N, C-alpha and C positions, 0 to 999 in steps of 0.2 A: 210582445203584448202591449197594448195601450190601455192606460187606466186614468181615471180622473185624479188630478193632482190637487186642484183647488177649484172652488166656485167663487163667485164674486158678487157683492152687493154694492151699489152706489150708496154712499152715505153723505149726509149734509155736514157732519162734524165728526171727524175720526175719534177725537177724545170722548165725545158723548157716546158714540157707538162702542168704543172700547169699554167704557164703564158699564154699559148695558150688557154686553156679551160676557164680560168677566165677572162683574159684581152681582148682576141680577141673574143671568143664566148660569153662572158658575163655570164658564169656559176658561181655557188657558190661552195665553199668548203663544203663538207658534213662531211669529217673526214680527219685529217692530224695528225696521231699518229705514233710516233716512239717507237717501242718495243725494248728497250735497250738490253735486254737479247739476242736477235737474230740480233741486228743491222738491223732491218727491219722497213720500213716505209709503213704504210697503208694510202694511199692517195685516196680519193674518191671525185668526183665532180658531179654536176648535174645542170640542168636548174633551175633557181629560180622559185618558185611557184609550182614546180612539186615535190611533196614529195615522189613519188614512187621510183623506182629503180635509182641507181646512177651508175656512171662509175668509176671503180677502175683503177687507173693509176699505173700499176705494173711494176717495173723494170725488164728488161730481166734478168732471173736468172743466177747467177754465181755458182761457187762451194760452197757448196757441192751438190746443187740441180742438176746442170748440169756441165759437164766437160767443159774446155775452148773451145774446138772445137765445141761442141754442142751449147754453148752459143753464139758463133760467128755466127754459121749457123742460129740460131733463129733470132738474130739481123738483119742479112742480109735478111731473109724472111720477117720480119716485114717491113723493109725499102722498100721492093718491093711491099708492100700492101697485102701480103699473110696472114696477121694475123687475118683477119675477117673484118666484116663491121658493122658499127653502122648506123641504119636507124632512121633519125630524121624526124618529120613532122612539117609543118608550114601551116598557113592559106594563105600565099601569098609568093610563091616561088621566084618570081621576086623581090619583095621588100627585102626579106631576102638575096637573092643573091647580090643585090646592097649594102645593109647595111654591110654584111660581107666582100664584096670586098673592101669597103672603109676602113674597119678595118685591111686589109692586108691579107685576105684569098685568096689564089690562087685556083680557081676552075678548074677542069679537063674539064668541058664542060659548055655551057650556059644552063639555064633552058629550058627543052625540053618537049613537050607534049608527053605523053605515054598513053597507054590504061588505066592505073590506075590513072593517074594524071600528074602533071608537076614535073619534076625531074632534079636534078643536083648533082654533087659530088665534093668532095675535100678530101685532106688528112691532117692529123695532122703532127706535126714536125717529128714524128717517122716513118711516112709512112702509118699509119692506114687509111683505107677507111671510109669515112663518106658520106652517101647519104642524101640529103635533098629533101623531097617530099611534094608537095601540093596534097593531095588525093582528087580526083574528084569522083563523083558518077559513078559507073560502076557495071557491072554484074560480080561478082567474079566467077560464074560458067562457064562463056564464056571463051573459049580457043582460 
């Protein structure tokens, strides 16, 4: 069987991202390892009590992986929210919205009822999109 081990976000600053995910969202560090030979830091976080996939906070690559112009372009795209989306689920979207707002999260929109549930969104300090959804019963075959 194949399963998802981790997902990854490009981040502008690993320490800033670590503070956001652990101090603001309340997640735990799964791995924080520096590989000296490559001067590379593997940083992975995840929600406490959820032992499945984690989120790797990967720095926007520099040389030799990307040239300076490409690295800058990628960093700009991430800042604009074009780096992908992380979908989180909660049992109570309104309560999570209020709790995270009190911790300093700036939401893009209030919790809004959709066909699939109640949904809102915010971004991490690098600009990555995060959607927070309270899934309600619905017919997934209905269009």
